[in-house]
LODOLUM-259322 format. One record per atom (N, C-alpha, C, O): residue in one letter; atom name; x, y, z. Coordinates in Angstrom, 3 decimals, padded with zeros to 6 digits. Each point is the difference from the previous one (the first is absolute). Layout:
   r    a          x          y          z
   A   CA          X          Y          Z
...
//
This chain:
   r    a          x          y          z
   M    N    000.753   -001.108    000.058
   M   CA   -000.926    001.170   -000.247
   M    C    001.096    001.177    000.231
   M    O    000.912   -000.028    000.827
   G    N   -001.230    001.147   -001.816
   G   CA    000.996    000.978   -000.064
   G    C   -000.812    000.866   -001.014
   G    O   -001.119   -000.208   -000.470
   G    N    001.966    001.210    000.267
   G   CA   -000.218    001.198   -000.977
   G    C    000.808    000.789   -000.252
   G    O    001.130   -000.472    000.130
   T    N   -001.153    001.898   -000.564
   T   CA    001.019    000.670   -000.538
   T    C   -000.118    001.615    000.661
   T    O   -001.136    000.449    000.156
   V    N    001.954    000.137    000.105
   V   CA    000.027    001.259    000.413
   V    C   -000.315    000.843   -001.229
   V    O    000.729   -000.123   -000.984
   A    N   -001.708    000.931    000.963
   A   CA   -000.404    000.784   -001.248
   A    C    000.606    001.448    000.037
   A    O    000.355    000.581   -001.025
   A    N   -000.257    000.000    002.383
   A   CA    000.583    001.319   -000.265
   A    C    000.617    000.133    001.619
   A    O   -000.473   -000.769    000.838
   V    N    001.472    001.699   -000.445
   V   CA    000.113    000.506    001.313
   V    C   -000.069    001.249   -000.098
   V    O    000.265    000.647   -001.013
   S    N   -000.678   -000.161    002.212
   S   CA    000.123    001.183    000.015
   S    C    000.159    000.787    001.943
   S    O   -000.333   -000.628    001.005
   S    N    000.804    001.801   -001.005
   S   CA    000.310    000.339    001.127
   S    C   -000.304    001.635    000.119
   S    O   -000.429    000.566   -001.005
   N    N    000.664    000.248    002.313
   N   CA   -000.196    001.212   -000.027
   N    C    000.611    000.846    001.347
   N    O   -000.608   -000.074    001.068
   G    N    001.334    000.547   -001.139
   G   CA    000.867    000.612    001.143
   G    C   -000.986    001.083    000.782
   G    O    000.464    000.647    000.939
   T    N   -001.681   -000.494   -001.312
   T   CA   -000.851    000.996    000.832
   T    C   -001.306   -000.455   -000.423
   T    O   -000.275   -000.618   -001.029
   Y    N   -000.689    001.099    002.191
   Y   CA   -001.401   -000.225    000.080
   Y    C   -000.518    000.487   -000.932
   Y    O    000.061    001.211   -000.212
   S    N   -000.771   -002.158   -000.654
   S   CA   -000.804    000.272   -001.298
   S    C   -000.446   -001.554   -000.425
   S    O    000.644   -001.040   -000.136
   F    N   -001.876    001.341    000.012
   F   CA   -000.936   -001.369   -000.432
   F    C    000.424   -000.769   -001.133
   F    O   -000.081   -001.224   -000.096
   T    N    000.524    001.996   -000.727
   T   CA    000.716   -000.902   -001.484
   T    C    001.459   -000.285    000.667
   T    O    000.503    000.646    000.919
   K    N    000.149   -001.948   -001.707
   K   CA    001.352    000.277    000.057
   K    C    000.650   -000.463   -001.491
   K    O   -000.456   -000.880   -000.731
   P    N    001.527    001.634    000.510
   P   CA    000.508    000.194   -001.373
   P    C    000.486   -001.510   -000.126
   P    O    000.395   -000.653    000.965
   N    N   -000.477    000.144   -002.357
   N   CA    000.844   -001.176   -000.044
   N    C    001.185    000.242   -000.279
   N    O    000.358    001.104   -000.409
   R    N    000.621   -002.330    000.629
   R   CA    001.289    000.182    000.233
   R    C    000.955   -001.250   -001.069
   R    O   -000.691   -000.958   -000.346
   D    N    001.688    000.952    000.012
   D   CA    000.683   -001.115   -000.585
   D    C    000.150   -000.868    000.970
   D    O   -000.035   -001.166   -000.392
   S    N    000.229    001.354    001.809
   S   CA    000.316   -001.087    000.733
   S    C   -000.118    000.468    001.467
   S    O    000.397    001.164    000.056
   I    N   -000.802   -001.637    001.203
   I   CA   -000.377    000.383    001.017
   I    C    001.131   -001.109    001.070
   I    O    000.405   -001.131   -000.269
   T    N   -000.196    001.791    001.235
   T   CA    001.193   -000.914    001.237
   T    C   -000.785   -000.063    001.033
   T    O   -000.421    000.999    000.584
   L    N    000.124   -002.325   -000.230
   L   CA   -000.774   -000.506    001.529
   L    C    001.043   -000.179    000.749
   L    O    001.055   -000.573   -000.271
   I    N   -001.497    001.246    001.518
   I   CA    001.038   -000.545    001.040
   I    C   -000.517   -000.328    000.931
   I    O   -000.865    000.752    000.450
   A    N    001.139   -001.907    000.186
   A   CA   -000.588   -001.054    001.226
   A    C   -000.521    001.024    001.099
   A    O    000.600    001.035    000.287
   G    N   -001.520   -001.358    000.158
   G   CA   -000.608    000.953    001.213
   G    C   -000.262    001.285   -000.206
   G    O   -000.489    000.670    000.910
   L    N    000.802   -000.068   -002.265
   L   CA   -000.671    001.384    000.066
   L    C   -000.634    000.293   -001.274
   L    O   -000.614    001.066    000.043
   G    N    000.558   -001.693   -001.223
   G   CA   -000.771    000.303   -001.272
   G    C    000.796    000.294   -001.058
   G    O    001.123   -000.495   -000.087
   V    N   -001.682    001.445   -000.959
   V   CA    000.599    000.292   -000.852
   V    C    000.688    001.315    000.088
   V    O   -000.549    001.054    000.321
   E    N    002.170   -001.254   -000.728
   E   CA    000.723    000.925    000.277
   E    C   -000.313    001.563   -000.505
   E    O   -000.126    000.180   -001.211
   G    N    000.002    000.925    002.106
   G   CA   -000.195    001.068   -000.755
   G    C   -001.276    000.166   -000.181
   G    O   -000.257    000.927   -000.767
   D    N   -000.861   -001.626    001.300
   D   CA   -001.574    000.097   -000.180
   D    C   -000.314    000.588    001.391
   D    O    000.564   -000.382    001.025
   V    N   -001.521    001.354   -001.071
   V   CA   -000.724    000.602    001.324
   V    C    000.019   -001.000    001.116
   V    O    000.487    000.086    001.128
   H    N   -001.326   -001.336   -001.893
   H   CA   -000.538   -000.792    001.188
   H    C    000.987   -000.951    000.673
   H    O   -000.113   -000.578    001.081
   A    N    001.096    000.549   -001.963
   A   CA    000.917   -000.768    000.942
   A    C    000.232    000.123    001.453
   A    O   -000.201    001.052    000.606
   G    N    000.592   -002.049   -000.100
   G   CA    000.530    000.307    001.725
   G    C   -000.475   -001.199    000.641
   G    O   -000.907   -000.643   -000.529
   A    N    001.529    000.207    001.826
   A   CA   -000.361   -000.732    000.790
   A    C   -001.012    000.439    000.576
   A    O   -000.605   -001.069    000.075
   T    N   -000.180    001.926    000.476
   T   CA   -000.945    000.429    000.478
   T    C   -000.888    000.687   -000.941
   T    O    000.514    000.680   -000.889
   V    N   -001.901   -000.787    000.991
   V   CA   -001.269    000.753   -000.838
   V    C    000.744    001.252   -000.486
   V    O    000.917    000.644    000.509
   K    N   -001.653   -000.491   -001.741
   K   CA    000.603    001.363   -000.765
   K    C   -001.407    000.450   -000.881
   K    O    000.168    000.773   -000.943
   H    N   -001.112   -001.104    001.155
   H   CA   -001.363    000.113   -000.691
   H    C   -000.304    001.445    000.859
   H    O    000.122   -000.222    001.205
   R    N   -000.428    001.415   -001.447
   R   CA   -000.359    001.085    000.891
   R    C   -001.121   -000.091    000.493
   R    O   -000.331    000.879    000.797
   F    N   -000.545   -001.892   -001.089
   F   CA   -001.137   -000.100    000.948
   F    C    000.178   -000.909    000.913
   F    O   -000.572    000.290    001.051
   R    N    001.326   -001.601   -001.032
   R   CA    000.237   -000.311    000.816
   R    C    001.238    000.256    000.931
   R    O    000.315   -000.625    001.013
   M    N    000.291    001.663   -001.583
   M   CA    001.174    000.464    000.725
   M    C   -000.606    000.911    001.269
   M    O    000.492    000.076    001.127
   R    N   -001.629    000.557   -001.594
   R   CA   -000.428    000.934    000.910
   R    C   -000.800   -000.829    001.405
   R    O   -000.280    000.581    001.048
   R    N    000.040   -001.879   -001.299
   R   CA   -000.897   -000.591    001.060
   R    C    001.264   -000.802    000.503
   R    O   -000.224   -000.202    001.193
   D    N    001.240   -000.261   -001.469
   D   CA    001.098   -000.719    000.879
   D    C    001.193   -000.112   -000.884
   D    O    000.061   -000.873   -000.866
   P    N    000.840    001.694    001.058
   P   CA    001.270    000.193   -001.177
   P    C    000.807   -001.292    000.595
   P    O    000.980   -000.357   -000.653
   S    N   -001.271   -000.289    001.699
   S   CA    001.169   -000.938    000.317
   S    C   -000.362   -001.761   -000.519
   S    O    000.690   -000.995    000.221
   Q    N   -002.142    001.103   -001.037
   Q   CA   -000.109   -001.423   -000.524
   Q    C    000.700   -000.365   -000.714
   Q    O    000.532    000.853   -000.710
   P    N   -000.154   -002.299    000.508
   P   CA    000.467   -000.362   -001.241
   P    C   -000.350    000.245   -001.429
   P    O   -001.198    000.005   -000.283
   N    N    002.015    000.183   -000.587
   N   CA   -000.434    000.264   -001.163
   N    C   -000.203   -001.321   -000.867
   N    O    000.977   -000.525   -000.534
   L    N   -002.261   -000.007    000.399
   L   CA   -000.561   -000.992   -000.599
   L    C   -000.162    000.076   -001.362
   L    O   -000.316   -000.988   -000.662
   R    N    000.581    002.527   -000.013
   R   CA   -000.599    000.653   -001.207
   R    C    001.399    000.092   -000.689
   R    O   -000.056    000.907   -000.831
   Q    N    001.238   -001.469    000.852
   Q   CA    001.230    000.493   -000.569
   Q    C   -000.168    000.162   -001.450
   Q    O    000.209    001.009   -000.673
   V    N   -000.631   -002.199    000.289
   V   CA   -000.285   -000.126   -001.957
   V    C   -001.313   -000.476   -000.123
   V    O   -000.545   -000.951    000.560
   H    N   -000.002    001.995   -001.619
   H   CA   -001.291   -000.247   -000.270
   H    C   -000.108   -000.580   -001.481
   H    O    000.690    000.555   -000.856
   L    N   -001.485   -001.607    000.491
   L   CA   -000.317   -000.624   -001.021
   L    C   -001.460   -000.196   -000.420
   L    O   -000.922   -000.329    000.746
   I    N    000.849    000.614   -002.216
   I   CA   -001.006   -000.028   -000.662
   I    C    000.073   -000.836   -001.181
   I    O    000.976   -000.090   -000.746
   H    N   -002.156   -000.554    000.626
   H   CA    000.022   -001.041   -001.549
   H    C   -000.415    000.829   -000.991
   H    O   -001.113    000.527   -000.020
   A    N    002.140   -000.356   -000.982
   A   CA   -000.474    000.328   -001.444
   A    C   -001.344   -000.321   -000.514
   A    O   -000.656    000.807   -000.660
   E    N    000.207   -002.118    001.000
   E   CA   -001.457   -000.025   -000.406
   E    C   -001.019    000.786    000.355
   E    O   -001.004    000.279   -000.656
   L    N    001.423    000.189    002.114
   L   CA   -001.067    001.110    000.100
   L    C   -000.326    001.394   -001.063
   L    O   -001.001    000.681   -000.221
   F    N    002.324   -000.681   -000.246
   F   CA    000.009    001.310   -000.807
   F    C   -000.846   -000.414   -001.129
   F    O   -000.787    000.831   -000.455
   D    N    000.849   -002.052   -000.074
   D   CA   -000.685   -000.551   -001.222
   D    C   -001.534   -000.078    000.368
   D    O   -000.747    000.174   -000.963
   E    N    000.243   -000.365    001.982
   E   CA   -001.115    000.165    000.360
   E    C   -000.908    001.352    000.192
   E    O   -001.105    000.306   -000.447
   V    N    001.873    000.258    001.154
   V   CA   -000.303    001.712    000.147
   V    C   -000.378    000.448   -001.035
   V    O   -001.123    000.487   -000.127
   R    N    002.351   -000.595   -001.214
   R   CA   -000.126    000.138   -001.119
   R    C   -001.386   -000.102   -001.017
   R    O   -000.450    000.866   -000.751
   E    N    000.037   -002.015    000.970
   E   CA   -001.423   -000.484   -000.228
   E    C   -001.060    000.793    000.086
   E    O   -000.886    000.250   -000.817
   A    N    001.121    000.198    002.140
   A   CA   -001.028    001.002    000.650
   A    C    000.185    001.512   -000.232
   A    O   -000.601    000.795    000.723
   G    N    001.386   -000.392   -001.674
   G   CA    000.445    001.070   -000.407
   G    C    000.887    000.939    000.597
   G    O    000.128    001.180   -000.327
   F    N    000.641   -001.960    001.476
   F   CA    001.050    000.843    000.710
   F    C    001.572   -000.376   -000.640
   F    O    000.209   -001.197   -000.195
   E    N    000.733    002.027   -000.089
   E   CA    001.164   -000.200   -000.401
   E    C    000.898    000.337    001.265
   E    O    000.195    001.165    000.347
   V    N    000.278   -002.132    000.242
   V   CA    000.977   -000.261    001.121
   V    C    001.362   -000.671   -000.571
   V    O   -000.037   -001.127   -000.493
   A    N    001.252    001.879    000.583
   A   CA    001.336   -000.725   -000.235
   A    C    000.663   -000.323    001.067
   A    O   -000.268    000.552    001.067
   A    N    001.473   -001.716   -001.183
   A   CA    000.690   -000.461    001.268
   A    C    000.544    001.686    000.571
   A    O    000.348    001.041   -000.557
   G    N   -000.495   -001.437    001.731
   G   CA    000.296    001.099    001.243
   G    C   -000.839    000.918    000.225
   G    O    000.227    000.727    000.967
   E    N   -001.248   -000.525   -001.657
   E   CA   -001.133    001.463    000.100
   E    C   -000.498   -000.516    001.522
   E    O   -000.048    000.832    000.906
   L    N   -000.268   -002.037   -000.690
   L   CA   -000.693   -000.030    001.413
   L    C    000.854   -000.321    000.864
   L    O   -000.288   -000.833    000.859
   G    N    001.642    001.488   -000.912
   G   CA    000.957   -000.188    001.303
   G    C    000.856   -001.368    000.416
   G    O    000.663   -000.242    001.009
   E    N   -000.959   -000.589   -002.244
   E   CA    000.813   -001.297    000.560
   E    C    001.482    000.224   -000.619
   E    O    000.302    000.823   -000.864
   N    N    000.482   -001.677    001.462
   N   CA    001.370   -000.388   -000.058
   N    C    000.046   -000.811   -001.379
   N    O    000.602    000.373   -001.007
   V    N   -001.404   -001.637    001.151
   V   CA    000.376   -001.019   -000.874
   V    C   -001.173   -000.279   -000.793
   V    O   -000.926   -000.416    000.698
   T    N    000.681    000.502   -001.840
   T   CA   -001.123   -000.405   -000.613
   T    C    000.431   -001.587   -000.892
   T    O    000.829   -000.036   -000.910
   T    N   -001.511   -001.037    001.362
   T   CA   -000.052   -001.211   -000.245
   T    C   -000.717   -000.330   -001.419
   T    O   -000.752    000.790   -000.570
   R    N    001.054   -001.901    000.153
   R   CA   -000.622   -000.538   -000.990
   R    C   -000.228   -001.782    000.128
   R    O    000.961   -000.757    000.142
   G    N   -002.250    000.328   -000.214
   G   CA   -000.034   -001.275    000.140
   G    C   -000.139   -001.056    001.250
   G    O   -000.030   -001.229   -000.062
   I    N   -000.052    002.143    001.301
   I   CA   -000.187   -000.255    001.194
   I    C   -001.161    000.376    000.548
   I    O   -000.195    001.208   -000.132
   D    N   -000.984   -002.016    000.922
   D   CA   -001.038    000.381    000.637
   D    C    000.530    000.442    001.578
   D    O   -000.099   -000.639    001.048
   L    N    000.714    002.019   -001.314
   L   CA    000.359    000.527    001.369
   L    C   -001.250    000.019    001.071
   L    O    000.264   -000.452    001.114
   L    N   -001.204    000.789   -001.277
   L   CA   -000.994   -000.417    001.027
   L    C   -000.459   -000.981    000.636
   L    O   -000.599   -000.008    001.075
   G    N    000.965   -001.070   -001.946
   G   CA   -000.390   -001.225    000.219
   G    C    001.016   -000.896    000.948
   G    O   -000.189   -001.148    000.403
   L    N    001.406    002.075   -000.149
   L   CA    001.032   -000.591    000.713
   L    C   -000.371    000.349    001.116
   L    O   -000.665    001.011    000.223
   P    N    001.239   -002.187    000.990
   P   CA   -000.029   -000.135    001.620
   P    C    001.082    001.201    000.541
   P    O    001.033    000.391   -000.544
   T    N   -001.555   -000.029    001.609
   T   CA    000.782    000.542    000.747
   T    C    001.563   -000.560    000.190
   T    O   -000.102   -001.217    000.154
   G    N    001.220    001.531   -000.113
   G   CA    001.172   -000.352    000.182
   G    C    000.796   -000.746   -001.275
   G    O    001.137   -000.470    000.003
   T    N   -002.060    000.518   -001.033
   T   CA    000.698   -000.430   -001.055
   T    C    001.124    000.779   -000.502
   T    O   -000.146    001.216    000.127
   R    N    001.246   -001.615   -000.674
   R   CA    001.091    000.271   -000.527
   R    C    000.190    000.057   -001.276
   R    O    000.024   -001.081   -000.588
   L    N    000.134    002.137   -000.081
   L   CA    000.462    000.425   -001.118
   L    C    001.334    000.118   -000.387
   L    O    000.728    000.656    000.746
   R    N   -000.140   -001.267   -001.988
   R   CA    001.761    000.310   -000.161
   R    C   -000.642    000.739   -001.287
   R    O   -000.849   -000.399   -000.797
   L    N    001.618    001.724    000.885
   L   CA   -000.090    000.889   -001.083
   L    C    001.548    000.078   -000.601
   L    O    000.922    000.528    000.622
   G    N   -000.770   -001.209   -002.084
   G   CA    001.374   -000.034   -000.490
   G    C    000.567   -000.881    000.534
   G    O   -000.547   -000.954    000.554
   D    N    001.942    001.188   -000.665
   D   CA    001.228   -001.018    000.586
   D    C    000.015    000.025    001.515
   D    O    000.170   -001.075    000.574
   E    N   -000.357    002.382    000.270
   E   CA    000.293    000.226    001.418
   E    C   -001.112    000.007    000.969
   E    O   -000.275   -000.710    000.967
   A    N   -000.388    001.933   -001.635
   A   CA   -001.012    000.556    001.164
   A    C   -001.264   -000.906    000.481
   A    O   -000.732   -000.562   -000.814
   V    N    000.586    000.495    001.971
   V   CA   -000.954   -000.851    000.547
   V    C   -001.347    000.884    001.086
   V    O    000.440    000.716    000.900
   I    N   -001.604   -000.801   -001.019
   I   CA   -000.920    001.007    000.512
   I    C   -000.714   -001.102    000.664
   I    O   -000.059   -001.125   -000.496
   E    N   -000.551    001.485    001.758
   E   CA   -001.305   -000.535    000.456
   E    C   -001.216    000.611   -000.036
   E    O   -000.039    001.179    000.353
   V    N   -001.026   -001.751   -000.724
   V   CA   -001.217    000.644   -000.124
   V    C   -000.782    000.015    001.380
   V    O   -000.396   -000.979    000.633
   T    N    000.283    002.166   -000.354
   T   CA   -000.545    000.369    001.375
   T    C   -001.643    000.192    000.184
   T    O   -000.698   -000.295    000.971
   G    N    000.328    000.893   -002.242
   G   CA   -001.592   -000.029   -000.051
   G    C   -000.418    001.049   -001.224
   G    O    000.772    000.374   -000.883
   L    N   -001.901   -000.056    001.001
   L   CA   -000.780    000.727   -001.311
   L    C    000.523    001.474    000.252
   L    O    000.499    000.297    001.085
   R    N   -000.604    000.456   -001.934
   R   CA   -000.159    001.614    000.041
   R    C   -001.221    000.433   -000.282
   R    O   -000.781   -000.279   -000.909
   N    N    000.704    001.299    002.193
   N   CA   -001.863    000.519    000.101
   N    C    000.122    000.849   -000.760
   N    O    000.949    000.778    000.101
   P    N   -001.840   -000.672   -001.061
   P   CA   -000.104    001.155   -001.069
   P    C   -000.370    001.132    000.590
   P    O   -000.604   -000.189    001.056
   C    N    000.772    001.444   -001.406
   C   CA   -000.247    001.063    000.795
   C    C   -000.469    001.310   -001.080
   C    O    000.416   -000.035   -001.158
   A    N   -001.194    001.038    001.564
   A   CA   -000.691    000.939   -001.130
   A    C    001.133    000.646   -000.686
   A    O   -000.390    000.719   -000.920
   Q    N    001.514   -000.742    001.056
   Q   CA    001.019    000.230   -001.219
   Q    C   -000.165   -000.711   -001.537
   Q    O    000.255    000.465   -001.111
   I    N   -000.714   -001.604    001.464
   I   CA   -000.394   -000.601   -001.015
   I    C   -001.140    000.663   -001.064
   I    O    000.264    000.034   -001.202
   D    N   -001.521    000.480    001.710
   D   CA   -000.549    000.852   -000.496
   D    C    000.615    001.296   -000.385
   D    O   -000.229    000.500   -001.101
   D    N    000.979    000.038    001.955
   D   CA    000.533    001.171   -000.706
   D    C    000.703   -000.139   -000.965
   D    O    000.158    000.908   -000.816
   F    N    000.417   -002.098    000.715
   F   CA    000.864    000.015   -001.453
   F    C   -000.943   -000.330   -000.821
   F    O    000.412    000.463   -001.063
   Q    N   -001.468   -000.988    000.845
   Q   CA   -001.000   -000.333   -000.920
   Q    C   -001.268   -000.206    000.543
   Q    O   -000.162   -000.997    000.703
   K    N   -000.822    001.808   -000.914
   K   CA   -001.209   -000.133    000.658
   K    C   -000.688   -001.234   -000.423
   K    O    000.159   -000.336   -001.173
   G    N   -000.826   -000.326    001.865
   G   CA   -000.513   -001.346    000.072
   G    C    000.787   -001.176   -000.138
   G    O   -000.520   -001.067   -000.324
   L    N    001.988    001.212    000.593
   L   CA    000.734   -000.862   -000.140
   L    C    000.044   -000.934    001.329
   L    O    000.392   -001.160   -000.133
   M    N   -000.735    001.575    001.244
   M   CA   -000.237   -000.703    001.196
   M    C   -001.122   -001.363    000.076
   M    O    000.138   -001.059    000.612
   K    N   -001.101    001.458   -001.343
   K   CA   -000.876   -001.257   -000.272
   K    C    000.547   -000.685   -000.609
   K    O   -000.118   -001.104    000.533
   Q    N    000.786    001.024   -001.520
   Q   CA    000.835   -001.004   -000.866
   Q    C    000.813   -000.815    000.879
   Q    O   -000.277   -001.196   -000.090
   V    N    001.271    001.502    000.980
   V   CA    000.730   -000.607    000.949
   V    C   -000.292   -000.455    001.581
   V    O    000.760   -000.653    000.714
   V    N   -001.788    001.065   -000.447
   V   CA   -000.903   -000.478    000.880
   V    C   -001.414   -000.682   -000.287
   V    O   -000.936    000.671   -000.436
   G    N    000.821   -002.092    000.713
   G   CA   -001.384   -000.271   -000.836
   G    C   -000.472   -000.928    001.380
   G    O    000.255    000.232    001.182
   R    N   -001.050   -001.388   -001.794
   R   CA   -000.655   -000.822    001.094
   R    C    000.264   -001.687   -000.489
   R    O   -000.217   -000.394   -001.146
   D    N    000.689   -000.421    002.192
   D   CA    000.186   -001.492   -000.409
   D    C   -001.291   -000.599   -000.367
   D    O   -001.041    000.623   -000.213
   D    N    001.207   -001.841    000.163
   D   CA   -001.677   -000.793   -000.384
   D    C   -000.680   -000.001    001.194
   D    O   -001.198   -000.198   -000.201
   E    N    001.523    000.362    001.576
   E   CA   -000.749   -000.055    001.456
   E    C   -000.410    001.377    000.227
   E    O   -000.805    000.178    000.914
   G    N    001.266    000.974   -001.670
   G   CA   -000.558    001.299   -000.007
   G    C    001.048    001.024    000.985
   G    O   -000.274    001.134    000.393
   G    N    001.453   -001.857   -000.157
   G   CA    001.155    000.583    000.743
   G    C    000.906    001.052   -000.689
   G    O    000.318   -000.054   -001.188
   V    N   -000.017    000.818    001.880
   V   CA    000.733    001.202   -000.865
   V    C    001.553   -000.854   -000.107
   V    O    000.641   -000.673    000.807
   R    N   -000.377    001.175   -002.547
   R   CA    001.198   -000.690   -000.285
   R    C    000.834    001.115   -000.572
   R    O   -000.353    000.798   -000.869
   F    N    001.629   -000.870    001.551
   F   CA    000.698    001.199   -000.366
   F    C    001.106   -000.660   -001.048
   F    O    000.752   -000.958    000.179
   R    N   -000.960    002.000   -001.588
   R   CA    001.129   -000.651   -000.877
   R    C    001.162    001.013   -000.353
   R    O    000.559   -000.051   -001.096
   S    N   -000.242    000.905    001.997
   S   CA    001.169    001.123   -000.302
   S    C    001.228   -000.615    000.490
   S    O    000.829    000.801    000.430
   G    N   -000.543   -001.944   -000.397
   G   CA    001.523   -000.614   -000.025
   G    C    000.092   -000.539    001.436
   G    O   -000.897   -000.010    000.843
   I    N    002.099   -000.416   -000.735
   I   CA    000.565   -000.380    001.266
   I    C    000.948    000.343    000.752
   I    O    000.601    000.914   -000.564
   M    N   -000.051   -001.204    001.727
   M   CA    001.030    000.816    000.546
   M    C    000.866   -000.986    000.304
   M    O   -000.504   -001.116    000.118
   S    N    001.743    001.221    000.052
   S   CA    001.012   -000.875    000.642
   S    C    001.175    000.645    000.664
   S    O    000.055    001.226   -000.089
   V    N    000.990   -001.910    000.807
   V   CA    001.338    000.520    000.188
   V    C    000.995   -000.970   -000.522
   V    O   -000.154   -001.156   -000.393
   V    N    001.293    001.962    000.490
   V   CA    001.030   -000.832   -000.753
   V    C    001.128   -000.771    001.099
   V    O    000.504    000.466    001.022
   V    N   -000.327   -001.819   -001.653
   V   CA    000.525   -000.905    000.672
   V    C    001.556    000.114   -000.305
   V    O    000.868   -000.055    000.871
   S    N   -000.658    000.204   -002.101
   S   CA    001.365   -000.037   -000.643
   S    C   -000.042    001.014   -000.981
   S    O   -000.902    000.169   -000.821
   G    N    002.015    000.550    000.968
   G   CA   -000.076    001.314   -001.145
   G    C    000.512   -000.517   -001.482
   G    O    000.250   -001.177   -000.259
   G    N   -000.171    001.978   -000.413
   G   CA    000.409   -000.131   -001.566
   G    C   -000.727    000.837   -000.884
   G    O   -000.999    000.612    000.377
   V    N    001.533   -000.540   -001.761
   V   CA   -000.020    000.834   -000.790
   V    C   -001.618   -000.581   -000.808
   V    O   -000.067   -001.219   -000.154
   V    N   -000.726    001.761   -000.157
   V   CA   -001.208   -000.363   -000.748
   V    C   -000.222    000.997   -001.052
   V    O    000.121    001.221    000.098
   R    N   -000.484   -001.958   -001.180
   R   CA   -000.507    000.713   -001.333
   R    C   -000.961   -000.839   -000.962
   R    O   -000.013   -001.230   -000.061
   A    N   -000.605    001.900   -000.510
   A   CA   -000.976   -000.335   -001.229
   A    C    000.546   -001.087   -000.433
   A    O    001.219   -000.150   -000.090
   G    N   -002.288   -000.919   -000.294
   G   CA    000.711   -001.524   -000.951
   G    C    000.444   -000.586    001.139
   G    O    000.325   -001.163   -000.241
   D    N   -000.155    001.490    001.481
   D   CA    000.486   -001.192    000.935
   D    C   -001.010   -001.025    000.421
   D    O   -001.213    000.206   -000.046
   P    N    001.797   -001.383    000.482
   P   CA   -001.126   -001.194    000.005
   P    C   -000.388    000.220    001.652
   P    O    000.825    000.362    000.838
   I    N   -001.964   -000.598   -000.614
   I   CA   -000.319   -000.188    001.170
   I    C   -000.328   -001.463    000.744
   I    O   -000.864   -000.601   -000.638
   A    N    001.228    000.022    001.570
   A   CA   -000.224   -001.231    000.352
   A    C   -000.683   -000.130    001.378
   A    O    000.697    000.376    000.942
   V    N   -001.687   -000.747   -000.705
   V   CA   -000.977   -000.126    000.854
   V    C    000.226   -001.375    001.127
   V    O   -000.208   -001.156   -000.368
   E    N    000.627    001.482    001.668
   E   CA    000.148   -001.169    001.027
   E    C   -001.063    000.243    001.078
   E    O    000.204    000.843    000.874
   L    N   -001.234   -001.498   -000.912
   L   CA   -001.015   -000.117    000.879
   L    C    000.092   -000.360    001.218
   L    O    000.549   -001.101    000.012
   P    N   -000.839    001.504    001.205
   P   CA    000.577   -000.430    001.474
   P    C   -000.665   -001.049    000.354
   P    O   -001.062   -000.357   -000.510
   D    N    001.685   -000.230    001.457
   D   CA   -000.353   -001.227    000.360
   D    C   -001.343    000.078    001.023
   D    O   -000.234    001.042    000.613
   G    N   -000.614   -002.216   -000.482
   G   CA   -000.989   -000.017    001.134
   G    C   -001.132    000.280   -000.457
   G    O   -000.174   -000.321   -001.175
   P    N   -000.897    000.951    001.849
   P   CA   -001.189    000.427   -000.896
   P    C    000.325    001.289   -000.308
   P    O    000.809    000.659    000.653
   H    N   -001.377   -000.276   -001.585
   H   CA    000.276    001.477   -000.700
   H    C   -001.230    000.690    000.565
   H    O   -001.147   -000.443    000.072
   R    N    001.748    001.921    000.416
   R   CA   -000.952    000.908    000.379
   R    C   -000.170    000.965   -001.289
   R    O    000.868    000.251   -000.837
   P    N   -002.348    000.281    000.888
   P   CA   -000.307    000.890   -001.190
   P    C    000.794    001.119    000.149
   P    O    000.526    000.197    001.095
   L    N   -000.324    000.689   -002.153
   L   CA    000.330    001.562    000.357
   L    C   -000.982    000.691    000.751
   L    O   -001.181   -000.344   -000.053
   E    N    001.543    001.216    000.692
   E   CA   -000.709    000.918    000.519
   E    C    000.603    001.503    000.019
   E    O    001.197    000.074   -000.280
   I    N   -001.695    000.816    000.497
   I   CA    000.367    001.533   -000.260
   I    C    001.157    000.188    001.322
   I    O   -000.168   -000.191    001.205
   V    N    001.308    000.611   -001.914
   V   CA    001.153    000.615    000.919
   V    C    000.360    001.655   -000.360
   V    O    000.870    000.595    000.636
//
């Protein structure tokens, strides 16, 4: 089971979108080198106001490129990096992965999935009506967040578009992803 890195993005300043890069460097325990959200403790402004000492479980944000294909069919144009993700993937059901899944990105980098990204109002500020496309309902009527997953860096390394992604599921019973 695996896929491909479709794009990599980072931004050194707080901004909703992140420009695409030729490569990003992941640093163990911190995140994406030079990205505003890198750090051992939480870096998202809302979460910092609540408790700046929380561990940063949102070091690397991933979104599946297939989401962009789906929203395009609904009339929205969204490109890699525009929803604030660091890594855009193709060929992996990110939302179906259990908590604790490890993803090997390229030759060296390994990240561990911590949970779901909670979509925020900035998505509708980016394109009005887009929030309804990334928040839906499952078959039982429960809320389903589709705006990507969050992870922490276990082993650092350089990641580029075109790199393979290998999936390593955790042992034991699998825990579904929850908002982090």
